[in-house]
FIPAKE-540981 format. One record per residue (C-alpha): residue number from 1; x negated, y, z negated; residue in one letter. Coordinates in steps of 0.5 Angstrom, whole numbers, plus 500, padded with zeros to 3 digits. Last residue first. Layout:
N
+------+-----+-----+-----+------+
| resi |  xx |  yy |  zz | resn |
+------+-----+-----+-----+------+
|  NUM |   X |   Y |   Z |    A |
...
+------+-----+-----+-----+------+
END
This chain:
326
+------+-----+-----+-----+------+
| resi |  xx |  yy |  zz | resn |
+------+-----+-----+-----+------+
|  326 | 533 | 483 | 519 |    S |
|  325 | 533 | 488 | 516 |    A |
|  324 | 533 | 489 | 508 |    Y |
|  323 | 532 | 496 | 505 |    F |
|  322 | 531 | 498 | 499 |    V |
|  321 | 532 | 507 | 498 |    A |
|  320 | 529 | 512 | 494 |    Y |
|  319 | 533 | 519 | 491 |    T |
|  318 | 539 | 518 | 493 |    R |
|  317 | 541 | 520 | 487 |    E |
|  316 | 545 | 514 | 485 |    R |
|  315 | 540 | 510 | 486 |    D |
|  314 | 540 | 506 | 493 |    C |
|  313 | 541 | 499 | 497 |    W |
|  312 | 541 | 499 | 504 |    L |
|  311 | 543 | 493 | 509 |    R |
|  310 | 541 | 493 | 516 |    V |
|  309 | 542 | 488 | 522 |    S |
|  308 | 539 | 489 | 529 |    S |
|  307 | 531 | 490 | 527 |    F |
|  306 | 528 | 491 | 534 |    G |
|  305 | 523 | 497 | 531 |    A |
|  304 | 528 | 502 | 533 |    E |
|  303 | 534 | 499 | 528 |    R |
|  302 | 528 | 500 | 523 |    L |
|  301 | 527 | 507 | 525 |    M |
|  300 | 535 | 508 | 526 |    S |
|  299 | 536 | 506 | 518 |    K |
|  298 | 530 | 510 | 517 |    F |
|  297 | 534 | 517 | 518 |    E |
|  296 | 539 | 514 | 515 |    E |
|  295 | 536 | 514 | 509 |    P |
|  294 | 533 | 520 | 509 |    D |
|  293 | 526 | 519 | 510 |    Y |
|  292 | 519 | 521 | 506 |    K |
|  291 | 512 | 522 | 509 |    Y |
|  290 | 506 | 520 | 504 |    S |
|  289 | 500 | 523 | 507 |    N |
|  288 | 493 | 521 | 504 |    E |
|  287 | 485 | 525 | 504 |    T |
|  286 | 485 | 531 | 509 |    H |
|  285 | 479 | 534 | 507 |    I |
|  284 | 479 | 541 | 505 |    R |
|  283 | 476 | 547 | 504 |    E |
|  282 | 476 | 553 | 500 |    G |
|  281 | 469 | 554 | 499 |    S |
|  280 | 466 | 552 | 505 |    K |
|  279 | 464 | 545 | 506 |    F |
|  278 | 457 | 544 | 510 |    T |
|  277 | 457 | 538 | 513 |    R |
|  276 | 450 | 535 | 514 |    A |
|  275 | 448 | 528 | 519 |    A |
|  274 | 443 | 524 | 517 |    G |
|  273 | 447 | 519 | 513 |    N |
|  272 | 452 | 524 | 510 |    L |
|  271 | 449 | 529 | 507 |    H |
|  270 | 454 | 534 | 503 |    V |
|  269 | 451 | 541 | 503 |    V |
|  268 | 456 | 545 | 498 |    Q |
|  267 | 460 | 552 | 498 |    D |
|  266 | 464 | 553 | 493 |    R |
|  265 | 471 | 550 | 489 |    L |
|  264 | 471 | 545 | 495 |    A |
|  263 | 479 | 543 | 495 |    E |
|  262 | 480 | 535 | 496 |    L |
|  261 | 487 | 534 | 499 |    H |
|  260 | 494 | 530 | 499 |    M |
|  259 | 499 | 532 | 503 |    E |
|  258 | 507 | 529 | 502 |    I |
|  257 | 511 | 529 | 507 |    R |
|  256 | 517 | 532 | 511 |    G |
|  255 | 513 | 537 | 516 |    Q |
|  254 | 517 | 542 | 514 |    A |
|  253 | 517 | 541 | 507 |    E |
|  252 | 509 | 540 | 506 |    N |
|  251 | 510 | 538 | 498 |    Y |
|  250 | 504 | 538 | 495 |    F |
|  249 | 498 | 535 | 493 |    G |
|  248 | 491 | 539 | 492 |    R |
|  247 | 485 | 535 | 488 |    H |
|  246 | 479 | 540 | 486 |    I |
|  245 | 471 | 538 | 489 |    F |
|  244 | 465 | 540 | 486 |    G |
|  243 | 465 | 536 | 480 |    A |
|  242 | 465 | 530 | 485 |    I |
|  241 | 458 | 533 | 488 |    D |
|  240 | 458 | 530 | 495 |    F |
|  239 | 452 | 525 | 496 |    D |
|  238 | 452 | 520 | 501 |    F |
|  237 | 449 | 514 | 501 |    G |
|  236 | 455 | 509 | 504 |    Y |
|  235 | 459 | 505 | 499 |    V |
|  234 | 457 | 508 | 492 |    R |
|  233 | 457 | 515 | 494 |    N |
|  232 | 464 | 514 | 498 |    L |
|  231 | 467 | 510 | 492 |    H |
|  230 | 465 | 517 | 488 |    L |
|  229 | 468 | 521 | 494 |    L |
|  228 | 474 | 516 | 494 |    A |
|  227 | 475 | 517 | 486 |    N |
|  226 | 476 | 525 | 488 |    R |
|  225 | 484 | 523 | 489 |    N |
|  224 | 484 | 517 | 483 |    F |
|  223 | 482 | 523 | 479 |    A |
|  222 | 487 | 528 | 481 |    A |
|  221 | 493 | 523 | 482 |    T |
|  220 | 491 | 522 | 474 |    V |
|  219 | 490 | 528 | 471 |    G |
|  218 | 495 | 528 | 466 |    L |
|  217 | 499 | 534 | 469 |    A |
|  216 | 502 | 530 | 475 |    D |
|  215 | 501 | 532 | 482 |    D |
|  214 | 504 | 527 | 486 |    Y |
|  213 | 510 | 526 | 482 |    A |
|  212 | 510 | 534 | 480 |    A |
|  211 | 510 | 536 | 486 |    D |
|  210 | 516 | 531 | 490 |    L |
|  209 | 519 | 534 | 483 |    L |
|  208 | 518 | 541 | 485 |    P |
|  207 | 520 | 540 | 492 |    K |
|  206 | 527 | 537 | 492 |    G |
|  205 | 529 | 531 | 496 |    K |
|  204 | 527 | 527 | 502 |    K |
|  203 | 528 | 520 | 500 |    C |
|  202 | 522 | 514 | 498 |    D |
|  201 | 522 | 508 | 502 |    V |
|  200 | 522 | 501 | 499 |    G |
|  199 | 522 | 495 | 504 |    I |
|  198 | 524 | 488 | 504 |    M |
|  197 | 524 | 485 | 511 |    L |
|  196 | 527 | 479 | 515 |    G |
|  195 | 527 | 472 | 516 |    G |
|  194 | 532 | 467 | 520 |    G |
|  193 | 527 | 466 | 526 |    P |
|  192 | 521 | 465 | 526 |    L |
|  191 | 518 | 469 | 532 |    A |
|  190 | 523 | 474 | 531 |    A |
|  189 | 521 | 475 | 524 |    C |
|  188 | 513 | 475 | 526 |    Y |
|  187 | 515 | 481 | 532 |    S |
|  186 | 519 | 485 | 528 |    Q |
|  185 | 513 | 485 | 523 |    V |
|  184 | 509 | 488 | 529 |    Q |
|  183 | 514 | 492 | 531 |    R |
|  182 | 515 | 496 | 523 |    L |
|  181 | 508 | 497 | 525 |    F |
|  180 | 509 | 501 | 531 |    I |
|  179 | 516 | 505 | 527 |    I |
|  178 | 510 | 506 | 522 |    A |
|  177 | 505 | 509 | 527 |    D |
|  176 | 510 | 514 | 530 |    A |
|  175 | 513 | 517 | 524 |    P |
|  174 | 505 | 517 | 520 |    T |
|  173 | 504 | 511 | 517 |    F |
|  172 | 503 | 513 | 509 |    N |
|  171 | 510 | 513 | 508 |    G |
|  170 | 511 | 505 | 509 |    I |
|  169 | 507 | 505 | 503 |    S |
|  168 | 514 | 507 | 500 |    S |
|  167 | 513 | 502 | 493 |    G |
|  166 | 516 | 496 | 496 |    P |
|  165 | 513 | 492 | 502 |    Y |
|  164 | 516 | 485 | 502 |    F |
|  163 | 516 | 481 | 509 |    F |
|  162 | 521 | 475 | 509 |    T |
|  161 | 519 | 470 | 513 |    V |
|  160 | 523 | 463 | 517 |    P |
|  159 | 518 | 457 | 515 |    Q |
|  158 | 513 | 454 | 520 |    V |
|  157 | 507 | 457 | 516 |    G |
|  156 | 503 | 464 | 517 |    L |
|  155 | 496 | 465 | 514 |    A |
|  154 | 493 | 462 | 521 |    G |
|  153 | 494 | 469 | 525 |    E |
|  152 | 497 | 474 | 520 |    L |
|  151 | 493 | 480 | 524 |    D |
|  150 | 498 | 486 | 522 |    L |
|  149 | 493 | 491 | 526 |    R |
|  148 | 490 | 498 | 523 |    C |
|  147 | 494 | 499 | 517 |    S |
|  146 | 493 | 492 | 515 |    F |
|  145 | 485 | 493 | 514 |    D |
|  144 | 486 | 485 | 512 |    T |
|  143 | 485 | 480 | 505 |    V |
|  142 | 490 | 475 | 506 |    V |
|  141 | 491 | 471 | 500 |    G |
|  140 | 496 | 464 | 499 |    L |
|  139 | 500 | 460 | 494 |    M |
|  138 | 504 | 454 | 495 |    E |
|  137 | 510 | 455 | 489 |    V |
|  136 | 511 | 450 | 485 |    E |
|  135 | 505 | 451 | 481 |    P |
|  134 | 509 | 459 | 479 |    F |
|  133 | 505 | 460 | 473 |    D |
|  132 | 499 | 457 | 474 |    V |
|  131 | 498 | 459 | 482 |    S |
|  130 | 500 | 467 | 479 |    M |
|  129 | 494 | 467 | 474 |    K |
|  128 | 489 | 466 | 480 |    S |
|  127 | 492 | 469 | 485 |    L |
|  126 | 493 | 476 | 482 |    A |
|  125 | 485 | 476 | 481 |    R |
|  124 | 483 | 473 | 487 |    H |
|  123 | 488 | 479 | 491 |    I |
|  122 | 485 | 485 | 487 |    E |
|  121 | 478 | 482 | 488 |    P |
|  120 | 479 | 481 | 494 |    A |
|  119 | 482 | 489 | 495 |    A |
|  118 | 485 | 489 | 503 |    I |
|  117 | 491 | 487 | 500 |    D |
|  116 | 496 | 481 | 503 |    V |
|  115 | 499 | 476 | 499 |    A |
|  114 | 502 | 470 | 502 |    I |
|  113 | 508 | 467 | 497 |    Y |
|  112 | 510 | 460 | 500 |    R |
|  111 | 516 | 455 | 499 |    A |
|  110 | 519 | 461 | 496 |    P |
|  109 | 524 | 460 | 490 |    M |
|  108 | 528 | 467 | 491 |    L |
|  107 | 530 | 469 | 484 |    F |
|  106 | 524 | 466 | 481 |    P |
|  105 | 520 | 469 | 486 |    I |
|  104 | 523 | 476 | 486 |    W |
|  103 | 519 | 478 | 479 |    S |
|  102 | 512 | 476 | 482 |    Q |
|  101 | 513 | 480 | 488 |    A |
|  100 | 513 | 486 | 483 |    K |
|   99 | 507 | 484 | 480 |    C |
|   98 | 502 | 482 | 486 |    C |
|   97 | 497 | 486 | 482 |    D |
|   96 | 496 | 489 | 489 |    G |
|   95 | 500 | 486 | 494 |    A |
|   94 | 499 | 491 | 499 |    G |
|   93 | 505 | 486 | 504 |    L |
|   92 | 507 | 481 | 500 |    D |
|   91 | 509 | 476 | 505 |    V |
|   90 | 515 | 470 | 503 |    F |
|   89 | 516 | 464 | 506 |    Q |
|   88 | 523 | 461 | 506 |    K |
|   87 | 526 | 457 | 501 |    G |
|   86 | 531 | 462 | 499 |    Q |
|   85 | 536 | 468 | 501 |    G |
|   84 | 534 | 475 | 503 |    V |
|   83 | 541 | 477 | 503 |    A |
|   82 | 543 | 474 | 497 |    D |
|   81 | 537 | 476 | 493 |    A |
|   80 | 539 | 483 | 495 |    I |
|   79 | 545 | 482 | 492 |    E |
|   78 | 543 | 478 | 486 |    D |
|   77 | 538 | 484 | 484 |    R |
|   76 | 543 | 491 | 485 |    Y |
|   75 | 541 | 493 | 479 |    T |
|   74 | 535 | 490 | 478 |    R |
|   73 | 531 | 492 | 484 |    F |
|   72 | 535 | 499 | 484 |    I |
|   71 | 532 | 500 | 476 |    H |
|   70 | 524 | 497 | 480 |    V |
|   69 | 525 | 502 | 486 |    E |
|   68 | 527 | 508 | 481 |    T |
|   67 | 521 | 506 | 477 |    R |
|   66 | 516 | 505 | 481 |    T |
|   65 | 518 | 512 | 486 |    P |
|   64 | 519 | 516 | 479 |    Y |
|   63 | 512 | 518 | 479 |    Y |
|   62 | 512 | 524 | 474 |    E |
|   61 | 513 | 520 | 468 |    P |
|   60 | 506 | 516 | 469 |    L |
|   59 | 506 | 509 | 469 |    Q |
|   58 | 505 | 508 | 477 |    C |
|   57 | 499 | 513 | 477 |    I |
|   56 | 496 | 508 | 472 |    A |
|   55 | 496 | 503 | 476 |    G |
|   54 | 494 | 507 | 482 |    Y |
|   53 | 488 | 509 | 476 |    L |
|   52 | 486 | 501 | 476 |    A |
|   51 | 486 | 500 | 484 |    C |
|   50 | 482 | 506 | 485 |    G |
|   49 | 477 | 504 | 480 |    L |
|   48 | 476 | 496 | 483 |    D |
|   47 | 476 | 500 | 491 |    D |
|   46 | 483 | 503 | 493 |    Y |
|   45 | 482 | 510 | 494 |    F |
|   44 | 478 | 509 | 501 |    Y |
|   43 | 483 | 506 | 505 |    K |
|   42 | 486 | 513 | 504 |    P |
|   41 | 483 | 515 | 510 |    S |
|   40 | 478 | 521 | 511 |    I |
|   39 | 479 | 528 | 513 |    E |
|   38 | 476 | 534 | 515 |    A |
|   37 | 479 | 540 | 518 |    P |
|   36 | 476 | 540 | 522 |    S |
|   35 | 471 | 534 | 523 |    G |
|   34 | 464 | 532 | 521 |    L |
|   33 | 469 | 528 | 515 |    L |
|   32 | 472 | 524 | 520 |    G |
|   31 | 466 | 523 | 525 |    A |
|   30 | 463 | 521 | 519 |    I |
|   29 | 468 | 515 | 517 |    L |
|   28 | 468 | 513 | 524 |    S |
|   27 | 460 | 513 | 525 |    E |
|   26 | 461 | 508 | 518 |    K |
|   25 | 467 | 504 | 520 |    G |
|   24 | 462 | 502 | 526 |    A |
|   23 | 456 | 501 | 522 |    T |
|   22 | 459 | 497 | 517 |    F |
|   21 | 463 | 492 | 521 |    D |
|   20 | 468 | 490 | 516 |    L |
|   19 | 470 | 484 | 517 |    K |
|   18 | 477 | 483 | 514 |    F |
|   17 | 480 | 477 | 515 |    K |
|   16 | 478 | 473 | 509 |    D |
|   15 | 483 | 467 | 508 |    I |
|   14 | 485 | 467 | 501 |    V |
|   13 | 486 | 460 | 497 |    R |
|   12 | 490 | 458 | 492 |    Y |
|   11 | 490 | 452 | 486 |    A |
|   10 | 483 | 453 | 485 |    P |
|    9 | 480 | 447 | 485 |    V |
|    8 | 476 | 444 | 478 |    D |
|    7 | 471 | 439 | 479 |    V |
|    6 | 471 | 432 | 476 |    S |
|    5 | 465 | 429 | 473 |    G |
|    4 | 469 | 428 | 466 |    R |
|    3 | 476 | 428 | 467 |    P |
|    2 | 479 | 435 | 467 |    P |
|    1 | 482 | 437 | 460 |    M |
+------+-----+-----+-----+------+
END
């Protein structure tokens, strides 16, 4: 029990770089919704409810990426830990609830753990627990939208840095944008020699398995997709009828990507703060892409981004890959 009169000091700190320009953000969003085809950024999935639904998706029987990645981590834990090394800064990109990174801390023994995510409440919840479990590790959160730019100014120390980007989230970038992002990561690694990038990548495979993973029988992914409209209504004052849209998730084999859309079930008008957008029955709003890569294809992308050494671990069926690039 702390002495009388003392004040509890959090064992972690958070740097909030997500200086949302509300007006500019709204204008960009409305422009996307007025376009043909209409589109919104997948970042609008991740309000509190969206984060909870994503956590539920990861538990679904159809959603193989999470359990396959965990299997690879457990099977090759020692090999991967030897490749990464200990005592470095551990930067968790898209940290969410930080559970994936937490399993690595006893093996990598980082000097500092830096959780990077757009969802500030999620970072606070996770770090408040982890700072108790790992009091010897300096804990820092960075709230930022790194889909635009990876800004870690003021967050990194002097030690080599290991970037951790699990969950195949790199697939949300187009291939060209993925290379730009990987170059940003590589530049941080080059500035603090001795580090690298541990990243999970979903591989190309048969359409039925991919379709099921993004359109589950229970409808959790559908709820996750439609919640983006609920989020927009609450934050921006739009009037989407959530029941008027249905989830569509499928593998576009020609493009090598999963596509997620919200399809209008009937003709309807949505008011976007002064702009009226008519959605015809069957018209879609494109909400997300998730690109899939053959292991050799992604290895080439890492080299193009400036990494000179690349190691690879896969499951037996080569449905999923984990890379460490330095």
